[in-house]
N, C-alpha and C positions, 0 to 999 in steps of 0.2 A: 534137647532143651525143653523146658517146661512151657506149656502154653500160658501166656501171661494175661490173657483176657479173662473177664469175669466168667466163671464156670457156671453153666446152667444145665448140664446133663450129668447123670450119675457116673458114666464111664469116664468122662473127662475129669470129674472131681476125684475119682478113685486113682486115676493116673497121676494127677498132681499130688495127691496125698502120698502115694507110693514113692514118688520122686523126692518129696520133702523128707520122707522117712529115710530114704537112702542117703540124702545129704546129712541128716542128723547122725546116722550111723557112721558115716565117714568123717564126721566132725568138720565138714566143709562150711565153716562159718561165713566166709566172704560170699560164697555163692548163695547161701541161705539169706544173708542180709540183703543182697541185691534183688532177690526174688520176692521176698515177703511183702514189700509195699505194693506189688502189682497183682497180688492175688485178690480176686473179687470177693471170695467167701472166706472170711478170717477163721471160720470154724473148721476149715480143711485140716489145720494142724491138729485138731482134736479127733480126727477120724482114726479108726483102728486099722492098722496095716493088715491086709487080707490074709497073708500066709503066716504071719508071726503072731498077730493078736494083740499088738501093743501100739501105742501112739508114739509120735515123735518125742514127746517128753519122757516117756518110758525108756526109750532107747538111749537118749542122752544121759539120763540118770544112771542107767545100768552101766554104761561105759565110763561114767565119771567125767563127762565133758562139761565142766562148770560154765564156760562161756556160752556154750550151746543152750544149757539149761536156763541161764540168765536171759538170753534172747527170747526163748520160747515163753518164759514166764512173763516177760515184758510185753510180748505180743498177745498174750491172753490165753495161753494154753491152760486147759482145765486140769486141776490137780486131783480131782475126785474120780476120774475115770479109772476103772480097774481093767487090767489086761485080762485076756481070755484064758490064757494058759494057767496062770498062778493066782488070779484074782487079786493082784497087788496094785496099789496106787503107785504113781511115779516116785513119791516120797519113800515108799516101802521098797521100791526097786533100787534105790540109791544105797550103795555100800559105804561110800565116803562121807565122813562127817561134814566136810566143806560143801558138799552138794545139798545135804539136808539143811544146812544153815541158809542156803539161798531161798529155800521155801519160807523159812522163818522171817528172813529180811524182807521178802516180797509181800508177805501177808499184811494186808491192811484191814483193820476192823470194819470200816464202813464202805470200802470200795472193793470188795472181793467180787471178782467176776465169775466165780465158781458157784453159780446159783442153781445147779441141777438138783442137789439134795443136801440135806444135813445128815451126817452120820453120827448117831448118838452112842455114847459109851458111858454106861453107869454100872457100878459094881455094888452088889448087895444081895441079901437073902430074899427080900420081898419085892423083886423086880416086877413080877407079873401084877402084883397088887398096885404098885406105883404106876405101872403102865395103864392099868384099867382106870385108876383114879385120875391120872393126867388126861386120858382120852375123854373121860366124862366131863372134866373141867373145860376142855377145849370145846366139846359139843355144847355145853351150857353157854360159854362165852360167844359162840357163833350166833346164838339167837338174839343177843343184845347188841345194840349199836351205841356203845358207851366207851369213851376214851379211858375212863377210870378202870373199867373191867379189863380192857386190853392191857393196860399198864400192870394190873395185878397179875394177869397171866404171864406177862413177860418177867415179872419179878419171880414168879414161881419157877419158870423155866431156868432162870439164872441160878436160883437156889438149888435146883437139882444138880 
């Protein structure tokens, strides 16, 4: 049985993380639902399994466990974490279209809890020039304390 107390040492957190991973791999939804509310550190579900190199969300997506994926997303599993073996996100691990649709349904524009980083994807011939230009604009806007300039920068980001 998993320790249900708030975890404060690394070994205990890793044991809990490994146990959660095993529950996700076995698609043991009921046990996972009963345990999640008692885990002190919600980010434990985002830890990478030591021997496999994937998170709970990766394994649930890989095996196509839609209910498990739904629970993990609702609990706050991060979508941007890449696994160690193939450098894939959970979305990329999912083979089934209905699993990928869960990510689309769960995504909310202004309340995304996946705040680690933003991955950019731009296509074109002059990307290095655009990058340099964009970084210069950011550096310029950092020196000013103006709402209008920040709004202009955001408009430029959206335009890209």
